[in-house]
C-alpha positions as CSV (number, residue, x, y, z in Angstrom):
1,X,-1.2,27.4,-6.4
2,X,-1.1,24.7,-9.0
3,X,-0.4,25.4,-12.7
4,X,-2.9,24.0,-15.2
5,X,-1.8,20.9,-17.0
6,X,-1.1,21.2,-20.7
7,X,-1.2,17.5,-21.4
8,X,-3.1,14.5,-19.8
9,X,-1.6,14.4,-16.3
10,X,-1.6,11.8,-13.5
11,X,-0.7,13.2,-10.1
12,X,1.2,11.3,-7.4
13,X,0.1,12.6,-3.9
14,X,2.8,11.5,-1.4
15,X,5.6,12.7,0.8
16,X,8.8,12.5,-1.2
17,X,7.4,11.8,-4.7
18,X,10.5,12.9,-6.6
19,X,12.5,10.0,-5.2
20,X,10.0,7.4,-6.4
21,X,10.9,5.2,-9.3
22,X,7.5,5.9,-10.8
23,X,8.8,9.3,-12.1
24,X,11.1,7.4,-14.4
25,X,8.8,4.4,-14.9
26,X,5.6,6.2,-15.9
27,X,6.8,7.7,-19.1
28,X,8.1,4.3,-20.3
29,X,4.8,2.7,-19.3
30,X,2.8,5.4,-21.0
31,X,4.6,4.8,-24.2
32,X,4.1,1.1,-24.0
33,X,0.4,1.4,-23.1
34,X,-0.3,4.0,-25.9
35,X,-1.1,6.8,-23.4
36,X,-0.1,9.6,-25.8
37,X,1.6,12.6,-24.2
38,X,0.6,11.5,-20.7
39,X,2.7,13.0,-17.9
40,X,3.1,12.4,-14.2
41,X,3.5,15.1,-11.5
42,X,4.2,14.8,-7.8
43,X,2.3,16.6,-5.1
44,X,4.2,16.4,-1.8
45,X,2.5,16.9,1.6
46,X,3.7,16.7,5.2
47,X,2.5,13.7,7.2
48,X,-1.0,14.5,8.5
49,X,-1.0,17.9,6.7
50,X,-3.5,20.7,7.0
51,X,-6.8,19.5,5.6
52,X,-7.2,22.6,3.5
53,X,-4.1,21.7,1.5
54,X,-5.7,18.4,0.6
55,X,-8.9,20.1,-0.4
56,X,-7.0,22.6,-2.6
57,X,-5.2,19.7,-4.4
58,X,-8.4,17.7,-5.0
59,X,-10.3,20.8,-6.2
60,X,-7.5,21.5,-8.7
61,X,-7.6,18.0,-10.1
62,X,-11.4,18.1,-10.3
63,X,-11.5,21.5,-12.1
64,X,-8.5,21.2,-14.4
65,X,-9.4,19.6,-17.8
66,X,-6.1,17.9,-18.4
67,X,-5.7,16.6,-14.9
68,X,-6.9,13.0,-15.2
69,X,-6.6,11.8,-11.6
70,X,-4.2,10.8,-8.9
71,X,-2.6,8.0,-6.9
72,X,-2.6,8.7,-3.2
73,X,-0.1,7.1,-0.8
74,X,0.6,7.8,2.9
75,X,-2.2,10.4,3.0
76,X,-5.1,8.0,2.1
77,X,-7.0,8.3,5.4
78,X,-6.3,12.0,6.0
79,X,-7.2,13.1,2.4
80,X,-10.4,11.1,2.5
81,X,-11.4,12.7,5.9
82,X,-10.6,16.2,4.5
83,X,-12.2,15.8,1.1
84,X,-15.0,13.1,1.2
85,X,-17.7,15.7,0.6
86,X,-16.0,16.7,-2.7
87,X,-16.4,13.4,-4.5
88,X,-19.4,12.6,-6.6
89,X,-18.9,8.9,-6.2
90,X,-17.1,6.9,-3.5
91,X,-16.5,3.2,-4.3
92,X,-17.5,0.6,-1.7
93,X,-13.9,-0.1,-0.6
94,X,-13.3,3.6,0.0
95,X,-16.5,3.9,1.9
96,X,-15.8,1.0,4.1
97,X,-12.1,1.9,4.8
98,X,-12.6,5.6,4.9
99,X,-9.6,6.1,2.6
100,X,-8.8,7.1,-1.0
101,X,-5.8,5.7,-2.9
102,X,-7.0,6.6,-6.4
103,X,-8.9,9.7,-7.7
104,X,-10.4,9.4,-11.2
105,X,-12.8,11.4,-13.3
106,X,-15.5,9.9,-15.5
107,X,-18.4,11.5,-17.3
108,X,-17.9,14.7,-15.4
109,X,-17.8,13.0,-12.0
110,X,-15.0,13.0,-9.5
111,X,-14.6,9.5,-8.1
112,X,-12.8,8.2,-5.0
113,X,-11.4,4.6,-5.0
114,X,-9.6,2.4,-2.5
115,X,-7.5,0.2,-4.7
116,X,-5.2,-1.2,-2.0
117,X,-7.4,-4.2,-1.2
118,X,-7.0,-5.4,-4.8
119,X,-3.3,-4.5,-5.2
120,X,-2.2,-5.8,-1.8
121,X,-4.1,-9.0,-2.4
122,X,-2.4,-9.5,-5.8
123,X,1.0,-8.9,-4.2
124,X,0.3,-11.3,-1.3
125,X,-1.1,-14.0,-3.5
126,X,1.9,-13.7,-5.8
127,X,4.5,-14.4,-3.2
128,X,2.8,-16.7,-0.6
129,X,3.1,-20.4,-1.3
130,X,-0.2,-22.1,-2.1
131,X,-2.1,-23.0,1.1
132,X,0.6,-21.2,3.2
133,X,-1.6,-20.6,6.2
134,X,-3.4,-23.9,5.9
135,X,0.0,-25.7,6.1
136,X,1.6,-23.5,8.8
137,X,-1.2,-22.2,11.0
138,X,0.8,-19.0,11.1
139,X,-0.4,-15.6,12.2
140,X,-0.4,-12.3,10.4
141,X,1.3,-9.3,12.1
142,X,0.9,-6.0,10.4
143,X,2.7,-3.1,12.0
144,X,1.0,0.2,11.4
145,X,-2.8,0.7,11.4
146,X,-3.1,2.9,8.3
147,X,-4.6,2.3,4.9
148,X,-2.2,-0.5,3.9
149,X,-3.0,-2.6,6.9
150,X,-6.7,-2.0,6.5
151,X,-6.4,-3.3,2.9
152,X,-4.2,-6.3,3.8
153,X,-6.4,-7.4,6.6
154,X,-9.5,-7.0,4.4
155,X,-7.9,-9.4,1.9
156,X,-7.1,-11.9,4.7
157,X,-10.6,-11.7,6.1
158,X,-12.7,-11.5,2.9
159,X,-10.7,-12.7,-0.1
160,X,-8.5,-15.6,1.1
161,X,-10.0,-19.1,1.1
162,X,-11.7,-20.0,4.4
163,X,-9.3,-22.9,5.0
164,X,-6.2,-20.8,4.1
165,X,-6.4,-17.8,6.3
166,X,-4.2,-16.6,9.2
167,X,-5.0,-18.3,12.5
168,X,-4.9,-14.9,14.1
169,X,-4.4,-11.3,12.9
170,X,-2.3,-8.8,15.0
171,X,-2.3,-5.1,14.3
172,X,0.2,-2.9,16.2
173,X,0.4,0.8,16.1
174,X,2.1,3.7,18.0
175,X,-1.2,5.5,18.6
176,X,-4.5,4.2,20.0
177,X,-6.6,6.3,17.7
178,X,-5.6,4.4,14.6
179,X,-6.1,1.1,16.4
180,X,-9.6,2.1,17.3
181,X,-10.3,3.2,13.7
182,X,-9.2,-0.1,12.2
183,X,-11.1,-2.1,14.8
184,X,-14.3,-0.3,13.9
185,X,-13.7,-1.1,10.2
186,X,-13.1,-4.8,11.0
187,X,-16.3,-4.9,13.1
188,X,-18.3,-3.2,10.2
189,X,-16.9,-5.7,7.6
190,X,-17.7,-8.7,9.8
191,X,-14.7,-10.5,11.1
192,X,-14.5,-14.2,12.0
193,X,-10.7,-14.4,12.6
194,X,-9.3,-13.6,16.1
195,X,-7.7,-10.1,16.0
196,X,-5.5,-8.4,18.5
197,X,-5.0,-4.7,18.5
198,X,-1.7,-3.9,20.2
199,X,-0.5,-0.4,21.3
200,X,3.2,-0.4,20.5
201,X,4.7,3.0,21.1
202,X,8.3,1.8,20.8
203,X,10.1,-0.7,18.5
204,X,10.8,-2.8,21.6
205,X,7.0,-3.4,21.9
206,X,7.0,-4.8,18.4
207,X,10.0,-7.0,19.2
208,X,8.0,-8.6,22.0
209,X,5.0,-9.2,19.7
210,X,7.1,-10.7,17.0
211,X,8.9,-13.0,19.4
212,X,5.6,-14.6,20.4
213,X,4.5,-15.4,16.9
214,X,4.4,-19.0,15.7
215,X,6.6,-20.3,12.8
216,X,5.3,-19.5,9.4
217,X,3.8,-16.2,10.3
218,X,3.5,-13.3,7.9
219,X,5.1,-10.1,9.3
220,X,4.6,-6.8,7.5
221,X,6.1,-3.4,7.9
222,X,3.2,-1.1,7.0
223,X,4.4,1.8,9.1
224,X,6.1,3.8,6.4
225,X,9.3,3.7,8.5
226,X,12.2,3.2,6.1
227,X,10.6,5.4,3.4
228,X,8.4,8.2,4.7
229,X,10.5,8.5,7.9
230,X,13.8,6.9,8.9
231,X,14.1,3.7,11.0
232,X,12.2,0.4,11.5
233,X,9.3,-0.7,13.7
234,X,11.8,-3.3,15.2
235,X,15.0,-2.9,17.1
236,X,18.1,-4.7,15.9
237,X,17.6,-7.1,18.8
238,X,14.3,-8.5,17.3
239,X,14.1,-12.3,17.1
240,X,11.8,-13.3,14.2
241,X,10.0,-16.7,14.2
242,X,11.3,-19.6,12.2
243,X,10.1,-19.9,8.6
244,X,8.3,-16.5,8.7
245,X,7.4,-14.6,5.6
246,X,8.7,-11.0,6.1
247,X,7.2,-8.3,3.9
248,X,8.6,-4.8,3.6
249,X,5.9,-2.7,1.8
250,X,8.6,-0.2,0.7
251,X,11.0,-0.8,-2.1
252,X,13.0,2.4,-1.6
253,X,14.5,4.3,1.3
254,X,16.9,3.2,4.0
255,X,14.9,-0.1,4.5
256,X,16.3,-0.9,7.9
257,X,13.4,-3.4,8.4
258,X,14.5,-5.3,5.3
259,X,18.1,-5.4,6.5
260,X,17.0,-6.7,9.8
261,X,15.0,-9.5,8.2
262,X,17.8,-10.4,5.7
263,X,20.2,-10.6,8.7
264,X,18.2,-13.5,10.1
265,X,17.1,-15.0,6.7
266,X,19.5,-17.9,6.6
267,X,19.5,-18.8,10.3
268,X,15.7,-18.7,10.6
269,X,14.7,-19.9,7.1
270,X,12.9,-16.7,6.4
271,X,11.2,-15.7,3.1
272,X,11.9,-12.0,2.7
273,X,9.9,-9.8,0.3
274,X,10.3,-6.2,-0.6
275,X,7.6,-3.9,-2.0
276,X,8.4,-4.1,-5.7
277,X,5.4,-6.3,-6.7
278,X,3.1,-4.1,-4.5
279,X,4.5,-1.0,-6.3
280,X,3.7,-2.6,-9.7
281,X,0.2,-3.7,-8.8
282,X,-0.6,-0.5,-7.0
283,X,0.4,1.7,-9.9
284,X,-1.0,-0.4,-12.7
285,X,-4.4,-0.6,-10.9
286,X,-4.5,3.2,-10.6
287,X,-3.3,3.8,-14.2
288,X,-5.9,1.4,-15.5
289,X,-8.7,3.3,-13.6
290,X,-7.5,6.8,-14.3
291,X,-6.9,6.4,-18.0
292,X,-9.6,3.8,-18.6
293,X,-7.3,1.2,-20.1
294,X,-7.2,-2.6,-19.5
295,X,-4.0,-3.8,-17.8
296,X,-3.7,-7.5,-16.9
297,X,-2.6,-8.5,-13.4
298,X,-0.4,-11.4,-14.6
299,X,0.9,-12.9,-17.8
300,X,3.2,-11.7,-20.6
301,X,2.0,-8.0,-20.7
302,X,2.3,-7.6,-16.9
303,X,5.7,-9.2,-17.0
304,X,6.7,-6.8,-19.7
305,X,5.5,-3.9,-17.6
306,X,7.7,-5.2,-14.8
307,X,10.7,-5.5,-17.1
308,X,10.1,-1.9,-18.4
309,X,9.9,-0.6,-14.9
310,X,13.1,-2.4,-13.8
311,X,15.0,-1.0,-16.8
312,X,13.6,2.6,-16.4
313,X,14.3,2.7,-12.7
314,X,17.8,1.1,-13.0
315,X,16.9,-1.9,-10.9
316,X,18.7,-5.2,-11.5
317,X,16.6,-7.5,-13.7
């Protein structure tokens, strides 16, 4: 099914990988980082695909000498569930969160990593003002109960300073199963912030949740809507709270959610963020792991990687 790699190859396991900027960015990064002859290839799967397809992909990466590893997006929970018995090592984050966002190989071992707690935390800490929650008493609403929300809430619960955490966490999702899953993970990690798990089968349900948030809340689209599927978790009638920070995890797609937030930005005093920094941290964390290279998370070299990515992808600088 898969052709053996002829050069060191990183795989991108996703839904519409050919549309991602990484396909243009990775070759430029590889040259800058000295990853000689390294390539990237996409592996596209349907949402919640047949578990056997995930197993075939992981077996290929494991057994092919020039296949170095993979970044996994969208399928992090499903791939882990289908393939967890295939890994020689599973890092503590992956074990806790029952997901895999990075596959690497080291000393003949196949290793599963969950990098999102690190990369999402770096992104959040990069755009939130110092002491944001301490100063605002805002809540954190993350729509979508998949791997990204698990990682983001882990950061809020475990990595943020005790005096600078959300006053409350709210997770909404269209299905109860995923809400039950994330609740079990929160209970296992030990949670001392109030958390509400809200079944929200329609965008109107999320509108009502958002309308009740206090000012200064952090509102996140972690549903994949706008990239992996069209639309937004909100309707156009949503009323966002004053001075909210609105974060769209995606940086490509129709990004309706981002448009909705920007439409209220001036009137409500919103801070609106897209997924570009999350993209940068997510990929550089995985590249560092897969190719065993040191990549800083800030400073001149990281800024240069961002500039290279913008140029390669055609984004405005």
